[in-house]
N, C-alpha and C positions, 0 to 999 in steps of 0.2 A: 453564620456566615464564616466565622474563623474556622470552624470544624470542616466545612466544605473546602476552603481555601488550602488548609493543611493537607487534606486527603488528596486533592488535585495536585498540589506540589510534590507530594511523595510519589504519587503514581507517575508524574511526568519525569521526575528524577530517575526512577528506576527504568522507564522506557528509553530515555536518552543514554543511560548507562549501557542498556542492552544494544543500542546502535553503536556505541563507542567501542564495544567489544568485537564488533564485526570488522576485523582488520581488512578481510578481502574487499568489502564494500568500499572502505576508504581508498584502497588501491584503485578500485574501479573508477572512483570519482576523480582522483588525481590524474590518472593515465588514460582511462578509456575514453572520457569526454573529449580531451584534445586530440588523441590519436585518431579516433573514428571521424570526428568532424574534419580534421585536417586532411586525412586520406580521401574523404568524400570531395573536399575542395580541390586537392591537387590531382587526383586520379581522373576525375571526370572532365571532359572537354568543356571549354568555355564558350562553345557555340550557343547562340541565343536559341531559346526554346519558346516558340509561340504558345500562348495559352490564354485562356479567359478565366480571370479570377472572379468566382461566383460571389465572393463576399462584397466586392465593389462593383462588379459588372464591367471592369476594365479589361482591355485586350493588352496583355503584357508580353514582353519578349525578354525575360531574364536570362542571364547566363546559366548554362547548364550545371557548372560546378557550384555556383552560389545557391542555386535552388536545391541541389543535392545536399549541400552543407546544412541547410536549414532542416532537411528531412533527416539528416544524420544526427543533428543536435536533438531533435524531437525523439529520435529513436534511442539515443544515449540516455536522455533524461528519463523517459518512460521505463526503460530497462533497469536503470540504477534504483530509481524510487520504488518501483514495483519489487525488485529484489530485496532491497533494504527492509521494506515493510513486511514482506512475506517472511523473510528470515527472522525478524524480530518477533513476529506473531507466532510463527511455527515453533521456534525454540523457547519462547516464553509462555506457551499455552499452558503448561503444567503449572507454572508459577501463578498465572491468572486464575486457574482453577483453585489452587490453594488459598489465594486471596478471597475469591468468591465464597469458598467453603467457610473461611473465617469470618465472614460477614462484611468484607470490604465492599463499598457501594460500586456497583458495575458502571454507573454513570460516570463516575470519576475515572475509572480505567479507560472508558471509550474516550472521554475528553482528553486524557493524557495522550492517547494514541493520535488523535486528530491534531494536537498541538505538535507532536513530534513529527507527523506527516507534513505539516505546514513548514516547519523549520527546515526539514530535509529538502523539501521541494524547492523552497526559496534559495537555499544555499547552492543546490546543484543547478538551478535555472540561471542564477547570477553568474555562476562559473561558466556555463555553456555560453551565455550571451558574451561574456568577456572574451572567450576563445574565438567566437565568430568575429567580434569586432577587430581582433588582431589581424584577421586576414582580409576583411573588407568591411565597409561601413553600411549597415542597413539604414533605411530611411527612417525607421522608428525604433530605436533600440529598446525603449521602455515597453512598447507594445510587444516586441519579440520576447523580452523577459517575462512579461505577463502571460504570454501564451505558453511558453515552456513551463511556467509555474502551474498553470491550470492543467496542462497535460500530465505533469508530475503528480498533482493531486489525484487525478483520475486513476492513473496506474497505481499509485500508493494505496488508494482505497481497495482496488482489485487485489492487490498483494495481501492486504489484511483479510479480505474475504477468502482468497485461496488458502492462506495460512490457517484460518479457522475451520475450513470445510474439508480440505484435502488431507489424506492420512499420511502420504509419503512426500518427502522433500523434492524428489525428482519430478513428481507430478506438477507441483506448484511451479518449479523453475521452467518446465516445458510449457506450461499454460501461459506464463508471462512472456517468455521469449516468442512463442508463436504468435500470440495475440498482437504484440507490438510489431513484429516483422510484417505480418499480413496486413495489419491496419495501415501502416505507413507506406508500404511498398505499393499498395494499390492506389494511393493518392498522389504518388509522384509521377508527374507526366513524362519524366525522362525514362522511367522504368515500365510504366503501365499506359497503354494506349486508351484505357478506359477510365482515366482519371476524371474526366468530365461527366461520367455516368451519374445520374441522380441517386443511384443507390449509395454512392460514396458518403452522402450526408448522414447515413445511419451508422457509420463507423464511430468507434469510441473517441478518436482524436481528430474528427473532421473539423470541428470549431477551432481547435488549436492550429491545425495545419492551414486552414484559410487565414486565420489571424496572423500567424507568423509569416506566411507568404505576403500578406499586405504590409506587414511591418518591414520586410526586406525591400519591397519594390514598389510601394505605393505610399502616398501621404495621407490617405483617407483612413480615419478611425473605424474600427469595426466592433463596436461593443456588443452587437447582437451575437456575434460568433463566439465572443468570450463568455457571454452568458449561456450559449448553447453548450460550450465546454464545461461550464460549472454545473449545467443540468446533468450532464453525464457523471460528473463527480458526485452529485447528490444521489443518482441512481446506484453508482458503484458503493458509495457510502452506506446506503440502505442495505445492499447485499452484505457488506462487511459487518454491519450492526447485527443483521439476523444471524450470520454465521458465528459471530462472537457470542450472541445470546444462546445459540444452540450448543456451543462448546462448553459454556459455563452453566447452563440451565440445570443440569442434574447435580450440580456441586453446591447449589445454594443451601444454606442451613435451614432445616425444618424447624417447626415449632417444638418446643420441649415437651415431652410427654412424661408426666410423673409416673414413677413406679407404682404398681398396684399395692394398696394398703387397706387398712380397715375402712377408709372413707371412699374407696373407689368401687366401681360396679364390677370390676373383673375379679374373679376368684383367684386367691393366692395359689401359686403352684409351688408345692413343697420341693425343697431342694433335694437332689438325689443323694442317697446314702453312699458314703465313701467306704470302700473295702478296707478292712483292717490291715495294717501294715504287718510284715513278717515279725518284727520285733515285739509288737503288741501281742501277737499270737503266742509267741514263745513265752513271754512273761506270764500269760494266763495259764499255759500248761504247767509251768513250774509251780504256780500258786496251788493248782489242784493237786 
């Protein structure tokens, strides 16, 4: 047990150090979350937007700027967690391969990434919830934080998968940005007239969007939609696990093969003869 705990602690420490070196991600957390959420709240009109919340079946009329602030917070959390996990996985892929080649258990490496993902998602979700509460008061702040946390988990797992499977950094960044924008823009009734389309429930952050909207404007709990979002996290984590396994599969140490000798079935291959050096040839000539 102590062996496994030690390996897990070492892998987690290296993973967190990798996140700590990403200064740009730290700046995004500090500045992008409040700027994007505040702009969504201040720039959008506060005209009530009539909608039916599928999570509770209620007919709501939330203010447009408050609804857009929730969508902006979700967009910020998903982008930042996805970017941080992708950057850490992409830049640390060579280190992970060397650890796997040295015989380090891959299960401990995966658990370390999951632990770092949970810590990053929790910190960013709590920060985004605090920023929203400074502008206006949601009905259920804890449910809002839980929704943002689950969305961060999902996109963080997608970031790990992209970092393990894609070959260039620009490809992963484009995939994360476009997935988050399309996913959340289609679900915002202020921006999309088809937000009530049943197809929306198959989007990656549908459960988090429904739960966060209920947290902002309703008093009914929606555990089913949080479970739906965690299901998406499980699917994304499976993709990430397969991608990580693929990226480190060829680096695993193979069984030791003893050199051929008297007791082996393979015939010994004689070593090639080395050509005589010029000095040795000259000395032989002088001797003659």
